[in-house]
C-alpha positions in Angstrom: -61.3 120.0 -169.7 -59.3 121.0 -172.7 -56.3 123.2 -171.9 -54.4 124.7 -174.9 -50.8 125.8 -175.0 -50.5 129.5 -175.5 -50.1 129.4 -179.3 -53.1 127.1 -179.6 -55.2 129.3 -177.4 -54.2 132.3 -179.4 -55.2 130.6 -182.7 -58.5 129.3 -181.2 -59.2 132.9 -180.1 -58.8 134.3 -183.6 -55.2 135.2 -183.6 -53.8 132.3 -185.8 -50.7 134.3 -186.8 -49.2 133.6 -183.3 -49.3 129.9 -184.2 -48.8 129.7 -188.0 -45.5 131.4 -188.5 -43.5 129.3 -186.2 -45.4 126.3 -187.3 -44.5 126.9 -190.9 -40.9 127.3 -190.1 -40.8 124.1 -188.1 -42.9 122.2 -190.7 -40.3 123.2 -193.4 -38.0 120.7 -191.7 -34.4 120.1 -192.5 -31.5 121.3 -190.6 -32.3 119.2 -187.5 -35.7 120.8 -187.0 -37.6 117.5 -187.2 -37.9 117.1 -183.4 -39.6 120.5 -183.4 -42.0 119.4 -186.1 -43.6 116.9 -183.7 -44.6 119.6 -181.3 -45.6 122.0 -184.1 -47.8 119.4 -185.8 -49.4 118.3 -182.4 -50.1 122.1 -181.6 -51.7 122.5 -185.0 -53.9 119.4 -184.4 -54.8 120.9 -181.0 -55.9 124.1 -182.6 -57.9 122.1 -185.2 -59.7 120.3 -182.5 -60.4 123.6 -180.6 -61.9 125.0 -183.8 -64.2 122.0 -184.4 -62.2 120.5 -187.3 -61.6 117.0 -186.2 -60.7 115.5 -189.5 -58.0 118.1 -190.0 -56.8 117.6 -186.5 -56.5 113.9 -187.0 -54.4 114.4 -190.2 -52.0 116.6 -188.3 -51.9 114.2 -185.3 -51.3 111.3 -187.5 -48.4 113.1 -189.2 -47.0 114.0 -185.8 -47.2 110.4 -184.7 -45.5 109.1 -187.9 -42.7 111.7 -187.3 -42.4 110.6 -183.7 -42.1 107.0 -184.7 -39.5 107.8 -187.3 -37.4 109.7 -184.8 -37.8 107.3 -181.9 -37.6 109.9 -179.1 -37.9 113.7 -178.9 -37.0 116.0 -176.0 -40.4 117.8 -176.2 -43.8 117.2 -177.6 -44.1 113.5 -177.4 -46.7 113.6 -174.6 -48.7 116.3 -176.4 -48.6 114.4 -179.6 -49.9 111.3 -178.0 -52.6 113.0 -176.1 -53.9 115.1 -179.1 -53.8 112.0 -181.3 -56.1 110.2 -178.8 -58.4 113.2 -178.7 -58.6 113.4 -182.5 -59.4 109.9 -182.9 -62.2 110.3 -180.4 -63.4 113.3 -182.0 -63.7 111.6 -185.3 -65.7 108.8 -183.8 -63.0 106.1 -183.7 -63.7 105.3 -180.0 -61.7 101.9 -179.8 -58.6 103.5 -181.5 -58.8 106.5 -179.1 -58.9 104.3 -176.1 -56.0 102.2 -177.4 -54.1 105.5 -178.1 -54.7 106.9 -174.7 -53.8 103.5 -173.1 -50.5 103.7 -175.0 -49.9 107.3 -174.1 -50.5 106.4 -170.4 -48.3 103.5 -170.4 -45.4 105.4 -172.0 -45.9 108.4 -169.6 -45.9 106.1 -166.7 -42.7 104.3 -167.9 -41.0 107.8 -168.2 -42.3 108.7 -164.8 -41.0 105.5 -163.2 -37.4 106.6 -164.3 -37.6 109.8 -162.1 -36.2 108.7 -158.7 -37.2 111.8 -156.7 -40.9 111.3 -155.7 -41.6 115.1 -155.7 -40.2 115.6 -159.2 -42.1 112.5 -160.4 -45.4 113.7 -158.8 -44.8 117.1 -160.4 -44.1 115.5 -163.7 -47.4 113.7 -163.7 -49.6 116.4 -162.0 -48.1 119.8 -163.1 -47.2 119.2 -166.7 -50.5 119.9 -168.4 -50.4 117.3 -171.1 -49.3 114.6 -168.6 -52.1 115.3 -166.1 -54.6 115.4 -169.0 -53.3 112.1 -170.3 -53.9 110.5 -166.9 -57.4 112.2 -166.6 -58.4 110.9 -170.0 -57.1 107.4 -169.2 -59.3 107.5 -166.0 -62.3 108.8 -167.9 -62.1 106.5 -170.9 -60.5 103.4 -169.4 -62.0 103.5 -165.8 -60.6 104.5 -162.4 -58.4 101.3 -162.4 -56.6 102.5 -165.5 -54.0 104.3 -163.3 -53.4 101.4 -160.9 -49.7 100.5 -161.5 -47.4 101.3 -158.7 -43.8 102.4 -159.1 -41.1 100.0 -158.0 -40.5 100.1 -154.4 -42.3 103.2 -153.4 -45.9 101.8 -153.2 -47.5 105.1 -154.3 -49.9 105.4 -157.1 -49.3 108.0 -159.8 -52.7 109.5 -159.1 
């Protein structure tokens, strides 16, 4: 099930002004806004997917991924960018690349989760953050049920 962020949902419902104004400001860049551009580009890609425009979605998602690679790490938007990139690849018919992208997104997500010591917080991070839960769901669907098999050090629980 595709779950959109509020701006993406508004845009796909015919109210694109709720998305495009902040997106345009973030896309302008400069002044330390680059980290926000990642989430803006990923959100725009998500909207393009919802509107049935996969080629445009892939272009936006690739731009988000390139910016993410140049920045190294961002506080917000990395998981969304990786998820939307995998979906855009799938939507454009590049199934092997989509599976590789979702595997990479899953691996990075589980590595981040493994650094959360509190099991309830870790579980919440994986299950309650929409893009994280969707990434794990796609990994299971596209890579098989065993795709989420790694356990975390010492706790023996699966990140299901």
